[in-house]
N, CA, C and O of each residue as an XYZ file, in Angstrom:
552
protein
N     -25.012    -26.859      6.695
C     -25.775    -25.694      7.048
C     -25.407    -25.263      8.461
O     -25.333    -26.087      9.372
N     -25.177    -23.965      8.633
C     -24.836    -23.428      9.950
C     -26.095    -23.114     10.749
O     -27.121    -22.703     10.207
N     -25.977    -23.322     12.037
C     -27.030    -22.921     12.960
C     -26.661    -21.558     13.529
O     -25.497    -21.159     13.489
N     -27.636    -20.853     14.053
C     -27.423    -19.507     14.583
C     -26.285    -19.491     15.599
O     -25.463    -18.575     15.575
N     -26.216    -20.459     16.472
C     -25.166    -20.537     17.485
C     -23.795    -20.680     16.813
O     -22.828    -20.056     17.250
N     -23.702    -21.492     15.759
C     -22.441    -21.677     15.045
C     -21.993    -20.387     14.371
O     -20.807    -20.057     14.376
N     -22.936    -19.663     13.795
C     -22.624    -18.403     13.117
C     -22.094    -17.386     14.116
O     -21.140    -16.667     13.819
N     -22.691    -17.318     15.279
C     -22.230    -16.387     16.311
C     -20.805    -16.721     16.719
O     -19.982    -15.818     16.874
N     -20.502    -17.985     16.895
C     -19.147    -18.410     17.268
C     -18.161    -18.059     16.150
O     -17.066    -17.570     16.427
N     -18.531    -18.299     14.909
C     -17.665    -17.974     13.780
C     -17.401    -16.472     13.740
O     -16.254    -16.049     13.597
N     -18.442    -15.672     13.864
C     -18.282    -14.224     13.805
C     -17.449    -13.690     14.959
O     -16.729    -12.705     14.795
N     -17.535    -14.323     16.123
C     -16.742    -13.887     17.265
C     -15.258    -14.130     17.034
O     -14.426    -13.449     17.633
N     -14.912    -15.080     16.183
C     -13.518    -15.431     15.928
C     -12.932    -14.732     14.713
O     -11.747    -14.904     14.426
N     -13.717    -13.955     13.995
C     -13.240    -13.254     12.814
C     -12.634    -11.917     13.240
O     -13.239    -11.152     13.991
N     -11.423    -11.656     12.741
C     -10.788    -10.374     13.029
C     -11.448     -9.292     12.192
O     -11.819     -9.520     11.041
N     -11.587     -8.137     12.770
C     -12.130     -7.015     12.021
C     -11.051     -6.436     11.116
O      -9.859     -6.673     11.312
N     -11.490     -5.676     10.129
C     -10.523     -5.023      9.256
C      -9.667     -4.051     10.056
O      -8.474     -3.914      9.785
N     -10.258     -3.376     11.036
C      -9.484     -2.440     11.866
C      -8.430     -3.172     12.684
O      -7.333     -2.651     12.883
N      -8.746     -4.375     13.160
C      -7.752     -5.172     13.881
C      -6.592     -5.529     12.962
O      -5.429     -5.444     13.358
N      -6.911     -5.927     11.738
C      -5.853     -6.256     10.784
C      -4.965     -5.054     10.487
O      -3.744     -5.184     10.410
N      -5.575     -3.893     10.322
C      -4.799     -2.669     10.074
C      -3.930     -2.349     11.282
O      -2.754     -2.020     11.129
N      -4.496     -2.442     12.480
C      -3.726     -2.161     13.699
C      -2.538     -3.101     13.835
O      -1.440     -2.675     14.193
N      -2.756     -4.369     13.553
C      -1.663     -5.344     13.616
C      -0.600     -5.029     12.570
O       0.595     -5.127     12.847
N      -1.028     -4.654     11.378
C      -0.075     -4.303     10.323
C       0.750     -3.088     10.731
O       1.971     -3.083     10.577
N       0.082     -2.055     11.251
C       0.785     -0.830     11.641
C       1.839     -1.085     12.711
O       2.843     -0.375     12.776
N       1.618     -2.093     13.550
C       2.588     -2.430     14.589
C       3.839     -3.090     14.014
O       4.874     -3.140     14.677
N       3.748     -3.596     12.783
C       4.857     -4.350     12.194
C       5.551     -3.654     11.034
O       6.615     -4.096     10.600
N       4.976     -2.583     10.530
C       5.526     -1.962      9.331
C       6.080     -0.576      9.624
O       5.853     -0.002     10.689
N       6.805     -0.062      8.655
C       7.365      1.287      8.739
C       6.367      2.267      8.124
O       5.909      2.081      6.997
N       6.040      3.306      8.878
C       5.144      4.359      8.417
C       5.956      5.640      8.313
O       6.690      5.998      9.234
N       5.820      6.330      7.180
C       6.550      7.581      6.994
C       5.580      8.710      6.687
O       4.431      8.476      6.312
N       6.051      9.920      6.847
C       5.228     11.097      6.580
C       5.323     11.464      5.098
O       6.231     11.009      4.402
N       4.392     12.281      4.618
C       4.515     12.782      3.240
C       5.839     13.520      3.011
O       6.433     13.408      1.938
N       6.298     14.270      4.009
C       7.574     14.984      3.864
C       8.742     14.011      3.719
O       9.643     14.236      2.912
N       8.727     12.927      4.502
C       9.770     11.898      4.373
C       9.739     11.283      2.976
O      10.782     11.058      2.362
N       8.531     11.014      2.482
C       8.382     10.428      1.143
C       8.885     11.388      0.072
O       9.518     10.968     -0.897
N       8.607     12.664      0.244
C       9.070     13.668     -0.711
C      10.591     13.710     -0.745
O      11.193     13.786     -1.817
N      11.202     13.661      0.417
C      12.665     13.664      0.498
C      13.259     12.438     -0.192
O      14.227     12.560     -0.943
N      12.690     11.263      0.055
C      13.159     10.036     -0.603
C      12.999     10.131     -2.116
O      13.862      9.690     -2.875
N      11.878     10.714     -2.538
C      11.611     10.862     -3.967
C      12.617     11.813     -4.608
O      13.153     11.525     -5.678
N      12.873     12.943     -3.955
C      13.833     13.921     -4.482
C      15.230     13.324     -4.608
O      15.974     13.661     -5.529
N      15.583     12.437     -3.681
C      16.908     11.790     -3.683
C      16.929     10.547     -4.579
O      17.947      9.862     -4.671
N      15.800     10.259     -5.241
C      15.672      9.080     -6.099
C      15.991      7.783     -5.330
O      16.661      6.888     -5.844
N      15.495      7.710     -4.094
C      15.769      6.557     -3.243
C      14.558      5.659     -3.020
O      14.612      4.723     -2.223
N      13.459      5.948     -3.729
C      12.273      5.118     -3.507
C      11.452      4.984     -4.776
O      11.591      5.752     -5.728
N      10.599      3.987     -4.751
C       9.533      3.810     -5.725
C       8.273      4.234     -5.002
O       7.856      3.583     -4.045
N       7.671      5.302     -5.443
C       6.429      5.775     -4.845
C       5.296      5.046     -5.553
O       5.056      5.268     -6.740
N       4.595      4.172     -4.822
C       3.628      3.270     -5.438
C       2.211      3.591     -4.965
O       1.891      3.490     -3.781
N       1.387      3.976     -5.911
C      -0.013      4.313     -5.677
C      -0.828      3.045     -5.899
O      -0.874      2.525     -7.014
N      -1.470      2.545     -4.846
C      -2.220      1.289     -4.967
C      -3.727      1.526     -5.084
O      -4.520      0.588     -4.999
N      -4.112      2.782     -5.279
C      -5.543      3.071     -5.412
C      -6.091      2.485     -6.702
O      -5.345      2.199     -7.639
N      -7.396      2.313     -6.735
C      -8.108      1.840     -7.908
C      -8.004      2.889     -9.015
O      -7.924      4.083     -8.730
N      -8.004      2.454    -10.263
C      -7.880      3.369    -11.395
C      -8.961      4.444    -11.368
O      -8.704      5.579    -11.768
N     -10.163      4.110    -10.906
C     -11.239      5.105    -10.827
C     -10.894      6.214     -9.831
O     -11.273      7.368    -10.029
N     -10.185      5.868     -8.779
C      -9.757      6.882     -7.808
C      -8.740      7.835     -8.435
O      -8.783      9.043     -8.202
N      -7.834      7.284     -9.226
C      -6.839      8.124     -9.898
C      -7.510      9.068    -10.880
O      -7.172     10.250    -10.944
N      -8.453      8.551    -11.639
C      -9.159      9.373    -12.619
C      -9.957     10.490    -11.948
O     -10.037     11.600    -12.476
N     -10.540     10.205    -10.798
C     -11.374     11.183    -10.093
C     -10.540     12.200     -9.310
O     -10.824     13.397     -9.354
N      -9.513     11.729     -8.595
C      -8.773     12.577     -7.665
C      -7.438     13.099     -8.211
O      -6.887     14.063     -7.680
N      -6.925     12.472     -9.259
C      -5.606     12.834     -9.755
C      -4.556     11.868     -9.239
O      -4.846     10.956     -8.465
N      -3.335     12.092     -9.685
C      -2.243     11.213     -9.272
C      -1.032     12.037     -8.881
O      -0.898     13.201     -9.261
N      -0.166     11.417     -8.125
C       1.074     12.070     -7.713
C       2.077     11.924     -8.847
O       2.343     10.822     -9.326
N       2.625     13.056     -9.263
C       3.646     13.054    -10.298
C       4.814     12.182     -9.819
O       5.214     12.261     -8.657
N       5.336     11.387    -10.680
C       6.478     10.490    -10.440
C       6.117      9.212     -9.678
O       7.005      8.437     -9.323
N       4.826      8.984     -9.423
C       4.451      7.738     -8.748
C       4.145      6.652     -9.781
O       3.822      6.934    -10.935
N       4.256      5.423     -9.332
C       3.902      4.260    -10.140
C       2.528      3.798     -9.693
O       2.225      3.802     -8.500
N       1.701      3.402    -10.638
C       0.399      2.864    -10.258
C       0.449      1.350    -10.338
O       0.702      0.776    -11.398
N       0.203      0.712     -9.196
C       0.044     -0.740     -9.138
C      -1.239     -0.974     -8.348
O      -1.252     -0.776     -7.133
N      -2.315     -1.391     -9.010
C      -3.581     -1.590     -8.292
C      -3.427     -2.576     -7.133
O      -2.732     -3.584     -7.258
N      -4.071     -2.286     -6.020
C      -3.967     -3.139     -4.826
C      -4.240     -4.605     -5.147
O      -3.570     -5.494     -4.621
N      -5.200     -4.851     -5.989
C      -5.555     -6.228     -6.315
C      -4.497     -6.984     -7.105
O      -4.554     -8.210     -7.201
N      -3.528     -6.260     -7.676
C      -2.492     -6.909     -8.479
C      -1.097     -6.801     -7.869
O      -0.145     -7.355     -8.418
N      -0.958     -6.107     -6.756
C       0.344     -5.796     -6.171
C       1.241     -7.022     -6.007
O       2.360     -7.048     -6.519
N       0.755     -8.024     -5.304
C       1.579     -9.214     -5.048
C       1.946     -9.917     -6.353
O       3.057    -10.429     -6.488
N       1.033     -9.944     -7.302
C       1.264    -10.657     -8.553
C       2.257     -9.915     -9.453
O       3.102    -10.540    -10.094
N       2.156     -8.583     -9.500
C       3.062     -7.801    -10.340
C       4.483     -7.803     -9.792
O       5.436     -7.601    -10.545
N       4.637     -8.031     -8.480
C       5.964     -7.996     -7.864
C       6.565     -9.379     -7.622
O       7.695     -9.484     -7.146
N       5.836    -10.420     -7.937
C       6.305    -11.795     -7.730
C       6.888    -12.348     -9.029
O       6.147    -12.587     -9.982
N       8.211    -12.555     -9.080
C       8.836    -13.067    -10.304
C       8.295    -14.429    -10.758
O       8.458    -14.797    -11.921
N       7.658    -15.173     -9.861
C       7.085    -16.480    -10.193
C       5.701    -16.366    -10.819
O       5.187    -17.335    -11.379
N       5.100    -15.187    -10.725
C       3.741    -14.994    -11.200
C       3.707    -14.732    -12.706
O       4.592    -14.064    -13.241
N       2.691    -15.256    -13.387
C       2.558    -14.942    -14.812
C       2.231    -13.467    -15.056
O       2.311    -12.997    -16.191
N       1.862    -12.733    -13.998
C       1.526    -11.315    -14.109
C       2.693    -10.398    -13.740
O       2.548     -9.175    -13.725
N       3.851    -10.997    -13.441
C       5.029    -10.224    -13.025
C       5.356     -9.145    -14.039
O       5.415     -9.401    -15.242
N       5.570     -7.931    -13.539
C       5.915     -6.785    -14.381
C       7.407     -6.496    -14.214
O       7.802     -5.643    -13.420
N       8.205     -7.203    -14.957
C       9.659     -7.027    -14.862
C      10.035     -5.596    -15.227
O       9.578     -5.050    -16.231
N      10.879     -5.005    -14.389
C      11.347     -3.650    -14.640
C      10.355     -2.558    -14.268
O      10.640     -1.380    -14.484
N       9.198     -2.914    -13.715
C       8.191     -1.910    -13.335
C       8.746     -0.971    -12.261
O       8.570      0.246    -12.321
N       9.418     -1.571    -11.281
C      10.033     -0.770    -10.226
C      11.445     -1.274     -9.966
O      11.801     -2.385    -10.360
N      12.230     -0.466     -9.313
C      13.597     -0.825     -8.934
C      13.545     -1.424     -7.533
O      13.364     -0.697     -6.557
N      13.701     -2.743     -7.426
C      13.566     -3.403     -6.115
C      14.736     -3.099     -5.180
O      14.705     -3.488     -4.013
N      15.763     -2.414     -5.673
C      16.859     -2.003     -4.802
C      16.499     -0.746     -4.004
O      17.163     -0.419     -3.020
N      15.460     -0.054     -4.427
C      15.005      1.144     -3.726
C      13.853      0.780     -2.800
O      13.191     -0.242     -2.981
N      13.625      1.626     -1.813
C      12.500      1.415     -0.911
C      11.186      1.539     -1.678
O      11.031      2.426     -2.517
N      10.258      0.660     -1.389
C       8.917      0.740     -1.955
C       8.054      1.484     -0.944
O       7.835      1.009      0.171
N       7.565      2.657     -1.346
C       6.738      3.489     -0.483
C       5.324      3.465     -1.052
O       5.066      4.015     -2.122
N       4.423      2.829     -0.333
C       3.055      2.646     -0.803
C       2.115      3.695     -0.220
O       2.306      4.179      0.895
N       1.099      4.031     -1.005
C       0.024      4.861     -0.475
C      -1.276      4.506     -1.165
O      -1.298      4.037     -2.303
N      -2.367      4.744     -0.436
C      -3.723      4.579     -0.959
C      -4.452      5.885     -0.679
O      -3.806      6.928     -0.584
N      -5.737      5.866     -0.547
C      -6.481      7.105     -0.302
C      -6.224      7.657      1.095
O      -5.978      8.852      1.254
N      -6.281      6.797      2.107
C      -6.170      7.277      3.476
C      -5.136      6.590      4.344
O      -4.853      7.056      5.448
N      -4.566      5.494      3.873
C      -3.520      4.809      4.627
C      -3.879      3.441      5.161
O      -3.019      2.757      5.716
N      -5.122      3.021      5.009
C      -5.511      1.710      5.537
C      -5.093      0.577      4.600
O      -4.436     -0.373      5.027
N      -5.472      0.677      3.325
C      -5.101     -0.366      2.355
C      -3.595     -0.457      2.207
O      -3.040     -1.549      2.079
N      -2.929      0.700      2.223
C      -1.473      0.666      2.051
C      -0.788      0.034      3.254
O       0.267     -0.583      3.100
N      -1.359      0.172      4.447
C      -0.793     -0.503      5.618
C      -0.882     -2.016      5.435
O       0.088     -2.734      5.677
N      -2.043     -2.495      5.009
C      -2.202     -3.936      4.777
C      -1.303     -4.420      3.645
O      -0.705     -5.493      3.738
N      -1.207     -3.632      2.582
C      -0.373     -4.016      1.432
C       1.103     -4.028      1.806
O       1.850     -4.899      1.361
N       1.525     -3.075      2.613
C       2.926     -3.036      3.058
C       3.238     -4.264      3.896
O       4.298     -4.871      3.745
N       2.330     -4.626      4.767
C       2.515     -5.852      5.581
C       2.616     -7.075      4.681
O       3.440     -7.957      4.923
N       1.791     -7.132      3.654
C       1.834     -8.269      2.736
C       3.181     -8.339      2.016
O       3.756     -9.419      1.887
N       3.683     -7.207      1.551
C       4.997     -7.210      0.882
C       6.097     -7.622      1.846
O       7.026     -8.337      1.472
N       5.988     -7.171      3.076
C       6.953     -7.588      4.097
C       6.869     -9.105      4.301
O       7.894     -9.779      4.403
N       5.650     -9.633      4.360
C       5.451    -11.082      4.503
C       6.022    -11.846      3.305
O       6.470    -12.984      3.443
N       6.003    -11.214      2.138
C       6.557    -11.848      0.940
C       8.086    -11.881      0.970
O       8.705    -12.633      0.217
N       8.692    -11.074      1.831
C      10.148    -11.059      1.940
C      10.799     -9.750      1.526
O      12.020     -9.612      1.607
N      10.000     -8.788      1.082
C      10.566     -7.480      0.748
C      10.916     -6.766      2.045
O      10.100     -6.707      2.965
N      12.125     -6.226      2.121
C      12.576     -5.580      3.350
C      12.455     -4.067      3.302
O      12.182     -3.435      4.322
N      12.650     -3.491      2.153
C      12.611     -2.034      2.014
C      11.205     -1.604      1.606
O      10.968     -1.243      0.453
N      10.277     -1.646      2.558
C       8.888     -1.268      2.289
C       8.367     -0.374      3.406
O       8.702     -0.558      4.576
N       7.549      0.587      3.027
C       6.905      1.462      4.000
C       5.617      1.988      3.382
O       5.335      1.762      2.205
N       4.854      2.685      4.187
C       3.648      3.309      3.658
C       3.536      4.710      4.226
O       4.133      5.034      5.253
N       2.756      5.535      3.538
C       2.635      6.943      3.907
C       1.425      7.152      4.809
O       0.299      6.799      4.460
N       1.680      7.727      5.959
C       0.629      8.049      6.914
C      -0.336      9.049      6.290
O       0.076     10.126      5.861
N      -1.606      8.703      6.238
C      -2.622      9.602      5.698
C      -2.873      9.454      4.219
O      -3.817     10.043      3.694
N      -2.038      8.669      3.521
C      -2.259      8.372      2.114
C      -2.353      9.587      1.208
O      -1.758     10.631      1.473
N      -3.112      9.429      0.134
C      -3.258     10.480     -0.869
C      -3.841     11.757     -0.268
O      -3.489     12.862     -0.680
N      -4.725     11.597      0.696
C      -5.293     12.770      1.357
C      -4.216     13.649      1.965
O      -4.276     14.874      1.856
N      -3.232     13.033      2.605
C      -2.126     13.789      3.191
C      -1.165     14.287      2.117
O      -0.607     15.378      2.238
N      -0.974     13.494      1.073
C      -0.068     13.903     -0.007
C      -0.587     15.140     -0.736
O       0.203     15.980     -1.167
N      -1.906     15.260     -0.876
C      -2.494     16.433     -1.543
C      -2.173     17.718     -0.780
O      -2.088     18.791     -1.377
N      -1.998     17.612      0.521
C      -1.711     18.782      1.358
C      -0.204     19.055      1.469
O       0.208     20.036      2.088
N       0.606     18.190      0.871
C       2.061     18.340      0.944
C       2.572     19.050     -0.311
O       1.801     19.651     -1.059
N       3.861     18.969     -0.520
C       4.477     19.653     -1.666
C       4.580     18.772     -2.901
O       5.220     19.157     -3.880
N       3.959     17.595     -2.873
C       3.937     16.748     -4.078
C       3.096     17.403     -5.156
O       2.116     18.090     -4.870
N       3.489     17.183     -6.384
C       2.738     17.715     -7.517
C       1.641     16.713     -7.910
O       1.923     15.535     -8.126
N       0.400     17.185     -8.001
C      -0.733     16.355     -8.392
C      -1.007     16.609     -9.875
O      -1.117     17.757    -10.305
N      -1.115     15.537    -10.647
C      -1.408     15.694    -12.089
C      -2.771     15.133    -12.408
O      -3.199     15.170    -13.561
């Protein structure tokens, strides 16, 4: 059982989600929606939407994007995992991730980088920024 003093010490040592995002952003590649559109037009990337399925149903999806839920990303891309989705994406192309606003995708991009993927980036502003760009929403 924790005492109040112990809980305060534990909480003081816990990183905030914003700290984790800030640390991730310092280590990963961030691109603009226009950069992502150019990569997509040149067939040089896998545009990966990591939003929850309910978000896709409510807000729509980017035409030509792949949906990999954030909770399954590492498992679907790990050949050692029983959940591996062989052939889901072309690992020779850059993996460009996005979520609703750019926070989850920053963390997910850092995780993929930690896994050893080198060609990974995320879109600044996420789906919110993509809706204002020239991407087609379906």
